[in-house]
N, C-alpha and C positions, 0 to 999 in steps of 0.2 A: 412571314410572321405578322399577324394582325396587330394593330395598335393596342387593342384590349388585352391580348395575350402578353404583349411586351410590358404593358402597365402592371398586369397581375404579377409577372415575374419580378419586376422592380419592387412592387409593394411587398412581395414575399421576402425579398432580400432585405428590405428595410426592416420588416417586422422581426426577422431572424436576428439582426444585429442591434435592434433598438434597445434591448436590455442593457447592452454595454454602454449606451449613452448615459445612463444614470447609475449603473452598478459600479463602474470603475471610479468615477468621481466620488460617489458615496463611500466606497471602500477606502479611498485615500483620506477623505475627511475623518472617517471613523478611526483610521489608523493614527492620524495626527492627534486626534483627541485623546486616544489611549496613551500615546507617548507623552503628551503634555500632562495628562492626569497622573501618570506614573511618576514623572519627574517632580510634580508638585507634591505628591505623597511622600517622596523621599526627603523632602525638606522638613517634614513634621518630626518632632523629637521622638514621639512614640514609635513611628515607623523606623527611624534610625536605630532605636533601641532594639526593635524586632529584628532588623537586619544584622545587627551585631550578635544577637543571641542565636539566630538561625542564618548562617552565611549562605545556605543554599545546597549544601551537601552533607552527607553523613559518612563517617569513616566506614569503609567496607568491613564485613565480617571477617574474622580470622580465617585464614585459609583460602581467601578469594584469589584466584589466579590473576596475574598481571599480564597485560598485553593481549593480543589477538592471534590465535594460531592460524595457519594457512587454511585449514578446513573451514574456518569461520569466514574467511575472505571469499572462498569459492561458493559457500552457501549463500553469502550475501549477494554475490553477483548473480547467481542463478535465481534467487528470489526476486531481485530487482528486475531481471529480464522477464520472468514469468508473470509477475504481478502487473508489469506494464502492459503486456499483451493481453492479459486477462481482463484488465480494466477496459482496454480498447474493444475487445470482442464482446464483452458484456454490454458496453454502450451500444455497439452495433446491433446486438440481439434486441435490445430494448427499443431502439429507434428506427430500425429498418423495417419498412412495411412490405417491400417486395424483394426478398433475398435473391441474389444472382444465381444461386444453386442450392440444391437440397441433398441431404445424405440419408440413406437408409441402411441400417446395420444388417449384415448377413446373419440370418438366424440359424447359425450353426456353430459348432465348436463347443467349448466348455460352458459358455453362457448362452442360454436360449430363452426365448419368451414365448408365452402362449399366444397364438394367433399371429397376425401380421405385425412385423416390427413397425414402430412409429417413424414416420418421415420427419426429419428436422432440418433446419436451415444449415448450410455449410458453416455459417458464422457460429451457430450454437455448437456444432460438432467441434470446431476449433476451440471454442471456449471450454467445453467439457474436457477435451484432450489436454489443454493447458492446465486445467484444474487438477487433473490426475497427476501430471508431472509436478505441479506445485505442492500437492499433498505428499508425494513421494519425497521431494526435497525437504519438506517440513518434517517428515518422520525421521529422516536421517539427522536433521538439525536438532530435533528434540532429544534423540538418543545421545548424540555427542555433547549436547548442552549439559545434560545431567551427569554423564560419565566423566567429563573433564572438569566439572565444577564451575563452568562458565555461567551456570544459572544464578550463582550468587551475585553476579554483576547486574542482573536485570529483574530480580525479584526483591521487593521491599521486605525486609525482615524486622523492621521496627517502625512504630508510629511516628518517630522523629522525622520521617521522610515527608509527612504531610505539611508541617509548617515550613520545612526547608524547601519544599516544592513551591509553596506560595511565595517564599522569598526569592527563589530563582526566577519565577514568573514575573515578579515585580521588577527584578533587575533586567531581565530581557526586555520588558515593556518600556523601561526608561532608557533603553539603549546603553546602559552602563552594565554590560553583561557579566555574569558570574564567572569565576575562575574555571577554565577548561583544562582538564587533564584526563581525557577519556581513556588513555592507555592504562591508567591506574584505577580510576573511579569516575563514574558518571555523577553529575549533580542529580538531586532528587527528582527534579522535574523530568529530566531525560530518563531516569530509571523508571519512573511511573509510566511515562509514555511508551517505553519499550515493553514494559510488563503488560499494559493494556493491549498493545498491538499483537504481541506474541500469544498471550494466554486468554484474551477475551475476544478481540476482533477476529483473529484468525479462526478459532473454533466456531464462532458465530457464522462467519462466511462459509465455512465448510458445511456446518449443520443445515443452514438454510438453503445452500446450493444443492445439496443432496436431496432435500425435501422437494425442491422445485424440479428436479430432473425427472426424465421419463423412466429411469430405472427404479424409482420409488414405487412400491406396490400400492395400487389404487384402493385396495380393500383392506389395508392394514388397520388394526384396531386403534393405533395411536393417532390416526388421521382425525379422529373426533376432537382430541385435545390439542392437536398440532396441525391445523388445516394449512393448506398451501398459501392461503391469503396472509397468514401470519408470517410465513417464511418470506414472502415477497415484501411485506412491510418492513422486515428487518434487513433483508439482503441489500437493498439499494442504499439505505443510510450507512451501512457498513462500508460499501464501496466508496461513498463520499468521505467517510473517515479516512480510508486508505489514501485517497487523493490528497486530502488536507495534510495528513501525516507526511506524505512524500514531499509535498511542496515546502513545508516547514523544515523537514529534515535536510533537504538539499540546500535550502537557503542558509541554515546554520552551519552546515559542513563547509560551505564556500566562504562564509564570512567570519568564521572563528578560527582561522588558521588552516587554509585550504590544503596546503601541501602536507602538513603533519596529519590532518584528518584523513586525507586520501591514502596516505601511507598506512594508517591504521586499518582502513577498510579494504585496501587492495594489495598492499605490500607487506603486511605482517611485520611492520617495523615502526619504530618511534623516532623519526628524524624529519628533517626538512628537505630531503632529497626529492628528485622528480620521478622516482620509481613508481609510486602509487598513482601519480598523475597520468603517466603513460598507460598504465593498466586501466585507469578510469577512461581515458580516451578510447582505448581499444574496446572497452565494454560498450561505450556509446556507439561506436561503429557497428558492433555486432547487433545492438538493439535496432539501429536504423535499418540495417540490411534485412533483419527479420520482420521489421515493421512493413517494409516494402514487399517482401515475399509473402506476407499474410494476405494474399489475394486469391480469388477463385482459380485463376489461370495456373498458379503454382500449387494450390492446395488440392486440386482435383486428383492428380496422380497419387498423392499420399493418402487422401481419404478413400480412394478407390481400393486400396489394399485392405481396408477394413469394412467396406460396404459398397453400396451402389450410389454413385453421384448422378443427379439428374437436374435439369433446369426447372 
């Protein structure tokens, strides 16, 4: 290897990691300022009065179910698994210039296309396949959410949630966190975050993803008012929202009573036992295994069942 080539690789490596040199310290400074600012605000009489009037949560509507059924635990696990792999494959599709393999759908069966089927990267094939499974899981989730009344836990039914969400946000920011009792009722900030994720971010991800896919008709009349450029401009920020939501969600789960929260999410129970923790560890193992298996050498045999895989 020549000296110039080695220097170029070292320079590329430094440029790749250079943003972290200032992003991480800057994020720490901003976080510290936010915490100190929130703590100072809580010393003001007006703010103290606001927190007393709006403690951060609103009593749930009459008839709201208590607790988390087993189906919700399973749906949560499947959603976590699929969204993790979807984000990974979506990032690979966006950043990989030379895919390791390509996939072409067999133009036969119930669904056929005019002309020659489009060749796509194997990463995109996996991304679209995971999207389909994610949508299927979401449809089951939506049906059960409304059939069982669980929707009352994640849909704001009064404007009182707005000031209470601001109160909860201030309490989180000051590190003097609001009362947690997710088994019975979410605080207003949690409820609004779940509502946005389920009823706004998810439909946006699906609608823009379908518009960007090769299955979308190129001569559809709606293309004039919904061009693919608009879908791309929305799709990526929605992915960033999911990443931010996951980071904050996991952080709060582990710092506001980890065992009880994990039992809510994985054990369908409200106690401090280790049942939910071990289910959580099992889910992490499954995610890690599938993360490793999501490589061309393992994907080719599966993708070949639905099309032709080529280099």
